[in-house]
N, C-alpha and C positions, 0 to 999 in steps of 0.2 A: 108551388107557384100558382097552380090552378086548382080550383075545387072540382069535385066529380061532375058537377053540372056543366062546367065549361069544358072539361076534358071530353065529355060525350059529344060536344059540338065539333071537335077537331076532325079534319081529314088528314090523316097521317100518311107518310112522314111529313112533318112541317116544322116551322119555326114560329115561336111566340115571343113577342117583344113586349116587355112591361114598360109602357110609356112613362109612367111616373118615375120609375127607376132610371130610365134614360135621361129624363129631364133633370133629376137630381145630379147626375154625372155632368150634364151640360153646365148647369149653374155653378157647380163646385169648381170646374176647370176655369170657367170664365172669371169667377171671383178671384181665384189665385193668380191668374195671368194678369188681370187688370190691376190687382194690388201691387204687382211687381212693376207697373208702369209700362207694360208690354201689350202689343196687339195680338189678338187671337184670330187666326185664319184656318179653321178646322178643315181637315181633309175628308171629303165625302166618300172615300173608298170603302169605308166601313158600312155605311147604311145605304148609300146609293138611292136615296129617296128624298125628293124635295120637301116632304113633310118634316123630316128631321133637319134638313138644311135651314128651313125657315125657323125652326125651334132654336137652332144655334144662333142665327142672326138676331132673332128677337131677344135672346139673352145677352147680346152685346158684341158678338163677333163682327169684325170689320168686313169680312168677306169670306169666301170659301176657296178651297183648293180641290182641284180635280187632277186626274192623271192623263186623261185623254179628251180630245175635243168633243167626241160623241157624248161623254159624260157631261161636259160643260153645256152642251146644247140642251140636254135634258133638264139640267138645273136652271138654265136661263128660262126655259119654257115654264118652269115651276115657280118663277118669281125671283131668282137670284140675279143680281146685276153687277156684282163685283167678284170676278172669278180669276184665279191664278191656275193655269195649267202647268203643273210642276213636272214636266216631262219634255225632252227635246222635241221640238216641233219640226220633224223631218218628213218630207214627202209632199208632192204637189197637191194631191187631193186633200190631205190633212190641212195644209197651209191655206188653201182656198176656203175651206170651211171655217177656219179660225178667223180669217179676215172678214168673212160674212158675219160671224158671230160678234166680232169687235164693233161692228156698225149698228148692232141692235141692243147692246147693253152698255151700261154706264162706264165700266172699266173691265178690260181684259188684259191680263199679263201673261206673256208667253215665256218659255224657257229656252235657253241655248246653253250648250257646253262645248262648242267647237267653232272655229272660224268658218268651216264649210257650212254648218247649220245656220249660222248667223247670216252668211252671204245669201243662202237660199231665201231666208225670210226677208232680207233687205230687197232682193230683186223682186220678190212677190209684192212687197209693200209699195215699192216705187211703181210697179206696173198697175197696181190698184189705186194709186194716188192717195195713199194713207200712211200714217205713222203708227208703228206697233210698239207698245211698251214691252220690254223684255227684262229678264233677270238672268244672270250668269250663275250656273250651278257649279258649286265647289265640292270637290271630293275631300271630305274630312276623315275618311277612314273606312267607309262602307265598301269601297272597292267596286262600284258599279258606274253609273254615269257621273259626270262632274269633271271639271278641269283640275289638274294638280295645282296646289296652292301656289307654288313658286312660279307657275306659268300664268296665273290669273291676272296680274296687273297688265301684262303685255296684251293678252287677249281682250281684256276689258277696253283698253285703248283702241284696239282695232275695231271692236264692235261699236264703240261710241262714235267712231268716225263714219260709220256706214249710213247712207241715206235711207230714210224710211224706218229707222229703228231709234228708240229712245231707251237707253240702258239706265234703269232706275235702282237696281239693287242686285244683291247676291242671295243665294239660298243654298241649303244643304240638307241632306238626310244622313244622319250619323247613327242614331240610336245607341245601343249599348256596345260601343267600341271605344277602347282607350289605347292610344299609341299603336293603332292599327290592328289590335287584336280584340276578340270578344271579352267583355267584362260583365260581372254581375253587380258592379258598383255603379249605381245610377248617378250618384253625385259626382263621382270622378269623371264619368263620361260626359255629363252635362257641363262641368266646369271646363273641360278641354274643348268641348263644342263651342261654348261661348267665346273662349279665348282665341281659338283658331279663326272663327268667323270675324271677330272684332279686328284681329291683326290683319286678316286678308282685306277687309273693307278699308282699313287705314292705308294699307299699301296701294290699293287701287286709287284711293283719293289722292295720295301723294303723287301718283303717276299722272294726275290731271283729270281724273274722271270723278265728278261729284255725285256718287251714288248716295241714295237715301236709305233704302231698305236693306236690313240684314236679317234674313229669315232662317229659322232653324227649328229644331225641336220636334221629335215624335212623342208619342204618349209616354214612354219610359223616361224621357229626359225633358219633356216640354216645360213643365213648371219650373224645374231646377234651372234650365237654360234661361228662362225668362228672368228668374231671380238673380242671375249673374249681373244683370244690367248691361250686358255686352251685346245683346241682340234686341231688335225692336219688334220682332214678330215671331210667333211659333205656330206650327202647323200639325198638331196631334190629330189623330183620326179615331183610333180604337177606343179612346176614353169614353165615348158616348154610350157604348154598350158594355165594354170590358169583356174579358173572357178568361179562360183558365190560364192561357199563356201570360197574361198580364199579372196574374197572382204570382206566377213564378218569377216574373221580372220586377217584382216589388213596386208595381204600378197599379195595383187594385186588390180588392178583397173579394171573397166569395159572395158576400152579401151585396156587393155593388154590381154584380153581373146581371144585366137586364134581359138576357136572351136565353131561351131554352129550345132544344130540339124535343119534339114528341114523336114517338114511334110505337107501333103496335107489334106485339109478339105474334108471329104467324105460324111458328112451328116449335114444338118442344119434344121431338121424338127421342132425343137423347138428353139425359139429365145433366150431362156435363156442359151442354151448350144450348142456347135458344137462338132462334132466328127472328130478326125484326125486319120490318118492311122498308128499310132504307139501307142502301149500300154506297158504293163510290159515287153514284149520281146524286147523292144527298149529303153525305158527310165528307168534308174536305180531307185530303190526304197529304197536304203540304207539311204537316207536323207529324213526323214519324215516331211511333211509340218506342220507348225504351232506348232512346239515344241520349247521350250526354249533351248538355249538362243537366237537363231537367227530368229526363226519364218519364215522359208522359205514359200513364198506364194503359192507354188505348187511344183510338181515334177520336173519341169524345169521352167525357167523364160521366159515368152512370150516376145520376143524382140519388143520394140517400142510401147507397149500398156499395161500400168500398170493396166488397167481395167480387163485384161484377165488373167486366171490362168489355168494351167494344174492340175485340182483338183482331178480327180480320173481316174482310168484306169482298163481295163480288159486286157487280153492277147494281143489283136490286136486293141483295141479301146482306144484312149485317149480322155478324156472329158474336153473340154475347157469351163469354165464357165465365167460369166461376173458379176462384181460387180454392174453394172448399170442395169442388167436384160436383156440386148440385146447384144450379142457378135458382131453383125455387120459383121460376117464372111459369106462367100458364098461358095458353093460347087465348088471344083476345085482350090480354093485359096491355095497358098503355104505360110506357115508361118515359121519364124525362131524362135528358142528357144535356150536359153543359159543353159548349163547343170549346175545343182547344184554341182555334183561331177563328174569330167571328167574321172577319172580313171576307174570307173565302167561303164561309158558310152561307152568308147572306147572298153572295153572288151566284149561288147554285139554285136559288129559289125564284120562280116567276112572281110569287106573291108570298107575303107573310101575314100572320095574325098579329094585330095590335091589341094588347090588353089595356083598356083605359076605363076608369070609373066602373070597374067590375064587369065589363062586357067586352066581348071580342068582336073585331071587325077585320076584314081583309084589306091589305094595302099592297098595291103593285110595287115591285122593286123596279122602278122605272128605268134606272140606268144599268140594270143587269145585262151582262154580256156586251157592254159598250167598250169595245177594244180598240177602236180606231183613234 
């Protein structure tokens, strides 16, 4: 990915993002979703940088998606003015910040998945003398937030009657789930996602609530869900950079991955393993190696050498082991690694390197650690 001249400029451990590769991924997703007659509202959880949000908007995205109000504030400051916060807006401080944000951007959509949460938002909106646009989250199999499908029409009716709220749609996160269980069949999962969301929207409309937006689709199912014609918006995130996980999930290829870790070998006192300058404070641990169904060979993929694996870590030490019994690495050597899960990888960095036009520059990960 980098020539020796550029590698020498790196302060490791670090992340380098190939801007051209990311832009190709952005354009490819936008073209496919638009061709399906669907809107794209990408999730910024992967990159957490206004630079890339603006790239997505310039390519044709209708708006962006965030998980937390603190992320949305960063993106608004960076020039984004149509934002969906796809996470239940619970808590007085969070709600106050969301109301303040709604008054300074063109469109803010908030999420609810319970009567109690909607009531809190309604009370806050009435007190502030405003009306908040909301979407109801539907649980289509992921088993986290979201109201059960059979309870959605009644809850939608109750929300629609609340002062200070305008219910305009429903949304879901389902990913690779079919009939409530994990699947490796993207098309099967996406077809079910589209059908469940369409049927739920129709049931809500028949109950007397005229919702407009039906939002679905993560990166593994986003394009396929759009192509069902049963939803009118999808919200993929990881597609912009892609990662090793997406290659396993049939949603990306190795040559589409736009991100690399770079780390320096700091110790090789034993030939069976070498130590690099990044540990658990650098490499994410949310994907555990050698667990079904994908059996990732390590905490990141050592590029160009399948014999080597990032097998274990401490806070500042990464241990590279060798299947052959000899890593062949030497002190001072810089190696590149491909992240298993790029979203958590980016969030562990205060800044990243951007590779563009053959040169490197640093970019702040402006929404890093924005958890509120």
